[in-house]
Structure formats: C-alpha cells, structure tokens
C-alpha positions, 0 to 999 in steps of 0.5 A, spaced: 715 312 174 708 315 174 701 310 173 698 311 165 693 305 164 690 300 170 687 293 167 682 289 171 679 284 167 679 285 160 678 292 162 682 297 161 682 304 163 687 310 162 689 313 168 687 322 166 690 325 171 694 324 179 691 328 185 697 326 191 703 322 190 706 319 197 711 314 199 712 310 205 717 306 207 717 301 213 719 295 218 726 296 214 729 291 220 726 285 216 729 280 210 723 285 206 722 291 208 716 295 205 718 301 199 711 303 196 709 309 192 702 311 192 698 315 187 692 317 188 689 318 180 683 318 177 681 313 171 678 316 165 670 313 167 670 318 174 673 313 178 679 314 184 683 310 185 689 308 189 695 305 186 702 303 189 709 301 185 712 296 190 719 299 190 723 291 191 720 288 187 718 294 181 711 291 180 704 296 180 699 293 185 691 297 187 690 299 194 683 295 195 678 299 198 
C-alpha cells in the first residue's frame, strides 16, 4: 500500500510520485518494537515529503523535517 493523499489542516494534496521506499524494523526486544515503512514522495504542488506507515498500528504519519 502506498500513500495517495496528504492532508494538513483543511488542505489535501495528491501524491504524484514515490521516489524511494524503505523499511525500518528495530528494537524488537521491546513491548512495542519500531516497525515502519517509509516513502519519499513528491506532492502535486512540487513539495517533497517523507511519510511513513506504522506497521504495528496501521497509521500514516509525516516525518518532521
């Protein structure tokens, strides 16, 4: 599953291109290990963003710059 749309407040921007995808699975020994799939994307206004899906809870998040 790849991101299709990014919303920030009342604004919604379509993802026009995914330029890179990678996963991080770390801290497996903890009660809640880190398991994320990251996407480097370009939005319809030309903005570049890094998004990730938390593979534990299924939520989508934006990586802060």
